[in-house]
Backbone bond lengths (Angstrom), bond angles and torsions (degrees), N, CA, C in turn:
res aa  C-N    CA-C-N  psi(-1)  N-CA   C-N-CA  omega(-1)  CA-C   N-CA-C  phi
1 X - - - 1.540 - - 1.628 107.33 -
2 X 1.192 121.83 -30.08 1.528 123.89 -176.08 1.500 105.05 -73.34
3 X 1.326 114.86 -53.15 1.607 117.60 177.39 1.535 114.14 -48.43
4 X 1.280 108.79 -43.20 1.568 116.77 -176.01 1.501 107.88 -69.07
5 X 1.288 115.64 -40.41 1.591 121.38 177.70 1.451 109.62 -64.04
6 X 1.400 118.24 -45.54 1.435 121.86 -178.89 1.566 107.68 -58.85
7 X 1.334 115.42 -51.29 1.485 123.18 -177.72 1.498 109.55 -56.10
8 X 1.225 117.79 -48.81 1.429 124.56 -178.65 1.508 106.73 -63.64
9 X 1.280 126.95 -43.60 1.308 133.30 179.63 1.556 108.94 -59.28
10 X 1.314 114.14 -52.65 1.474 119.88 177.84 1.479 114.26 -60.83
11 X 1.295 122.11 -30.53 1.405 124.54 177.30 1.535 110.31 -77.36
12 X 1.310 117.98 -31.07 1.561 123.85 172.87 1.568 110.62 -66.42
13 X 1.311 109.46 -43.48 1.523 114.57 179.60 1.551 112.27 -64.49
14 X 1.334 111.46 -41.80 1.365 117.15 175.84 1.572 113.88 -63.33
15 X 1.368 120.81 -38.29 1.429 120.66 169.38 1.526 114.58 -62.26
16 X 1.274 115.56 -40.31 1.528 122.67 -173.36 1.615 106.41 -69.60
17 X 1.454 116.21 -34.14 1.380 115.92 -179.76 1.655 107.21 -70.25
18 X 1.276 119.57 -35.57 1.329 124.16 178.03 1.584 113.70 -64.88
19 X 1.312 115.68 -39.41 1.411 124.87 -179.43 1.560 107.80 -69.65
20 X 1.342 114.05 -44.20 1.500 117.63 179.45 1.563 110.98 -64.04
21 X 1.238 117.82 -34.46 1.535 126.70 178.61 1.524 106.23 -61.98
22 X 1.361 114.76 -47.31 1.463 124.97 -175.50 1.562 107.08 -65.82
23 X 1.308 115.58 -51.50 1.392 117.50 174.68 1.499 120.26 -54.44
24 X 1.275 112.49 -43.75 1.411 120.80 179.17 1.586 115.19 -63.49
25 X 1.347 109.56 -35.84 1.464 115.34 171.34 1.592 114.18 -65.36
26 X 1.421 113.78 -36.43 1.384 118.56 -179.78 1.545 108.08 -70.98
27 X 1.225 114.29 -41.10 1.629 114.51 -178.07 1.539 107.61 -66.58
28 X 1.373 120.60 -35.34 1.359 123.52 177.86 1.596 111.84 -62.26
29 X 1.320 116.90 -42.05 1.421 118.64 176.33 1.467 109.63 -67.25
30 X 1.179 116.33 -40.35 1.566 118.39 179.40 1.484 113.57 -59.53
31 X 1.383 112.82 -44.12 1.446 120.78 -179.13 1.637 112.03 -67.56
32 X 1.413 111.10 -29.08 1.468 112.60 176.22 1.612 108.55 -72.31
33 X 1.416 114.45 -39.16 1.413 108.35 179.92 1.450 117.54 -69.94
34 X 1.371 114.62 -28.04 1.501 118.51 179.21 1.474 108.47 -72.81
35 X 1.318 120.26 -29.59 1.456 122.04 -178.48 1.557 111.11 -62.25
36 X 1.249 117.88 -29.44 1.449 123.92 -173.98 1.540 110.48 -98.60
37 X 1.193 122.44 -0.26 1.477 126.25 179.35 1.470 107.51 -80.59
38 X 1.389 115.22 137.90 1.456 120.28 178.48 1.597 111.96 -72.45
39 X 1.284 116.95 141.81 1.391 122.71 179.21 1.525 111.82 -72.52
40 X 1.273 118.82 163.93 1.485 126.04 169.16 1.484 116.67 -47.34
41 X 1.384 112.89 -44.76 1.462 118.40 177.70 1.510 110.36 -69.45
42 X 1.236 121.87 -33.25 1.434 123.71 175.95 1.514 109.69 -61.93
43 X 1.298 118.16 -44.04 1.339 125.99 -176.09 1.560 110.85 -66.25
44 X 1.365 114.08 -41.59 1.431 119.72 -179.11 1.623 112.70 -69.83
45 X 1.353 113.17 -33.71 1.439 122.88 173.69 1.651 107.12 -62.55
46 X 1.221 111.44 -45.53 1.559 113.85 178.63 1.601 110.60 -60.61
47 X 1.217 114.64 -48.04 1.514 121.59 172.40 1.529 113.88 -53.88
48 X 1.200 117.41 -44.35 1.514 124.91 179.41 1.496 109.45 -70.08
49 X 1.300 120.92 -38.52 1.507 123.18 170.90 1.447 114.99 -59.61
50 X 1.334 111.82 -47.19 1.506 121.75 -177.94 1.555 106.49 -64.94
51 X 1.302 118.52 -49.66 1.512 124.47 -178.18 1.651 107.04 -56.88
52 X 1.318 113.58 -43.26 1.442 118.27 -179.89 1.475 111.97 -62.59
53 X 1.336 116.22 -45.66 1.492 119.33 -177.18 1.620 108.86 -67.35
54 X 1.290 115.98 -30.86 1.432 115.18 -177.26 1.640 109.65 -74.69
55 X 1.266 111.78 -39.81 1.452 123.42 -178.21 1.579 107.67 -66.37
56 X 1.351 111.26 -37.38 1.547 114.29 -177.65 1.456 104.86 -77.99
57 X 1.422 125.79 -40.24 1.493 117.76 175.01 1.499 117.02 -62.50
58 X 1.372 116.21 -32.86 1.480 120.62 176.00 1.490 105.56 -62.91
59 X 1.286 120.56 -53.68 1.523 122.96 -177.43 1.521 113.11 -48.60
60 X 1.450 109.88 -48.08 1.472 114.67 -177.25 1.546 110.41 -64.97
61 X 1.365 115.11 -40.87 1.391 118.74 174.83 1.563 114.23 -57.59
62 X 1.289 117.62 -44.33 1.550 120.17 175.26 1.469 109.39 -63.49
63 X 1.411 121.52 -48.62 1.424 121.87 -177.82 1.586 111.44 -56.29
64 X 1.284 121.10 -49.76 1.340 127.07 -163.13 1.512 114.47 -93.02
65 X 1.333 111.69 -31.52 1.533 113.79 -171.58 1.601 109.26 -108.44
66 X 1.313 116.94 -42.88 1.419 124.32 -176.77 1.500 115.09 -81.28
67 X 1.371 118.38 -37.70 1.429 126.23 -170.13 1.538 104.34 -63.62
68 X 1.306 124.82 -47.93 1.491 115.81 -178.63 1.643 108.67 -61.79
69 X 1.283 117.39 -40.41 1.401 116.08 178.39 1.561 116.82 -59.46
70 X 1.285 112.09 -41.79 1.563 120.06 179.37 1.575 104.36 -69.57
71 X 1.329 117.92 -41.22 1.526 115.32 177.41 1.486 112.85 -60.81
72 X 1.306 122.14 -34.76 1.463 129.60 -176.08 1.545 105.67 -72.41
73 X 1.348 119.57 -29.47 1.444 123.79 173.93 1.481 117.87 -84.69
74 X 1.392 115.60 -13.50 1.433 114.63 -176.86 1.581 112.26 -65.75
75 X 1.221 125.84 -41.43 1.530 119.04 179.60 1.473 110.50 -65.50
76 X 1.280 120.92 -20.74 1.572 117.02 178.54 1.607 107.66 -80.70
77 X 1.267 112.24 -29.67 1.651 116.96 174.09 1.434 114.99 -72.17
78 X 1.376 117.51 -29.27 1.496 118.84 -176.92 1.478 107.78 -80.41
79 X 1.306 118.22 -32.04 1.421 122.10 -176.92 1.436 115.18 -76.87
């Protein structure tokens, strides 16, 4: 019975070593994916740049397209 137990134990250890190897490969793949993910600060910087671009575009539109129209309405508002 002892020889059978040792053989069975060796088989289980072998399967566990294979499982551990598979798990470590999966962990390495996950670590590689996480290493290339943007951080929260990077995402906020992207949002800030996009918001600045939108605000800048709207300011330019108001300065160059709406301002002449508003200036033409000013005499009517003053009277």
